[in-house]
C-alpha positions as CSV (number, residue, x, y, z in Angstrom):
1,X,-13.8,35.3,-12.8
2,X,-11.3,32.6,-11.9
3,X,-10.8,29.2,-13.5
4,X,-9.7,27.8,-10.1
5,X,-12.1,25.6,-8.2
6,X,-13.9,27.2,-5.3
7,X,-12.7,24.6,-2.9
8,X,-9.2,23.1,-3.4
9,X,-9.1,19.4,-3.8
10,X,-6.9,17.5,-1.4
11,X,-5.3,14.7,-3.5
12,X,-3.4,13.1,-0.6
13,X,-4.3,9.5,0.2
14,X,-5.6,9.3,3.8
15,X,-3.4,7.2,6.0
16,X,-4.6,3.8,7.2
17,X,-4.4,3.4,11.0
18,X,-1.3,1.4,11.9
19,X,-3.2,-1.1,13.9
20,X,-4.0,-4.8,13.2
21,X,-7.7,-4.0,12.7
22,X,-6.9,-0.8,10.6
23,X,-4.7,-2.7,8.3
24,X,-7.0,-5.7,8.1
25,X,-10.0,-3.5,7.3
26,X,-8.0,-1.8,4.5
27,X,-7.1,-5.1,2.8
28,X,-9.4,-7.2,0.8
29,X,-9.9,-10.9,-0.1
30,X,-6.8,-13.1,-0.1
31,X,-4.6,-10.2,1.1
32,X,-6.7,-9.8,4.2
33,X,-6.6,-13.5,4.9
34,X,-2.8,-13.7,4.3
35,X,-2.2,-10.6,6.6
36,X,-4.2,-12.1,9.5
37,X,-2.5,-15.5,9.0
38,X,1.0,-13.9,9.1
39,X,0.2,-11.6,12.1
40,X,-1.3,-14.4,14.1
41,X,1.6,-16.7,13.4
42,X,4.3,-14.1,14.1
43,X,6.4,-14.0,17.2
44,X,5.8,-11.0,19.4
45,X,9.0,-9.3,18.2
46,X,8.2,-9.8,14.5
47,X,4.6,-8.5,14.6
48,X,5.7,-4.9,13.9
49,X,7.5,-6.0,10.7
50,X,4.5,-7.9,9.5
51,X,2.3,-4.9,10.2
52,X,4.7,-2.6,8.4
53,X,4.8,-4.8,5.3
54,X,1.0,-5.1,5.0
55,X,0.3,-1.4,5.9
56,X,2.6,-0.5,3.0
57,X,0.8,-2.9,0.7
58,X,-2.6,-1.5,1.8
59,X,-1.5,2.1,1.3
60,X,0.0,1.4,-2.1
61,X,-3.3,-0.2,-3.2
62,X,-5.0,3.1,-2.3
63,X,-2.6,5.2,-4.3
64,X,-4.0,6.8,-7.4
65,X,-2.8,5.0,-10.5
66,X,-1.4,2.0,-8.6
67,X,-3.2,-0.6,-10.8
68,X,-2.0,1.2,-13.9
69,X,1.6,1.4,-12.6
70,X,1.6,-2.4,-11.9
71,X,0.2,-3.3,-15.3
72,X,2.7,-1.0,-17.1
73,X,5.6,-2.6,-15.2
74,X,4.3,-6.1,-15.9
75,X,4.0,-5.2,-19.6
76,X,7.5,-3.8,-19.6
77,X,6.4,-0.3,-20.5
78,X,6.9,3.0,-18.6
79,X,7.7,3.3,-14.9
80,X,8.3,0.7,-12.3
81,X,5.5,-0.8,-10.2
82,X,4.6,1.0,-7.0
83,X,5.6,-2.3,-5.2
84,X,9.1,-2.3,-6.6
85,X,9.5,1.5,-5.9
86,X,8.5,1.0,-2.3
87,X,10.9,-2.0,-2.0
88,X,13.7,0.1,-3.4
89,X,12.9,2.9,-0.9
90,X,13.2,0.3,1.9
91,X,16.3,-1.3,0.4
92,X,14.6,-4.6,-0.3
93,X,15.7,-6.5,-3.4
94,X,13.6,-9.2,-5.0
C-alpha cells in the first residue's frame, strides 16, 4: 500500500489568456475597471505594455499564498510581496 495519492495533483496556476477579454475576465472590481480604462486610453503601441502589466497582476492574484505574501510584506515580516518580486524580476523599481 502506498501513501501517495492515486492521481497526482497539478499545483500549477493555469495561465490567463493574454487577450484583453481574458485579462479583464480574470480581474475583479476596481482592478477590472482600471485595466479597461488604461487599455482603452492607451495608444496602439502602448497597449501590449498595459496588457502585460495587468496580465501579471491577474496571474499574481491567482498564485497560491499571494494574499498572505502581501500581508506579510506589509507587516514587515517574512518574504517580499509577490508584486515586489515580480517587479524585481522585470527590473522595475518603486
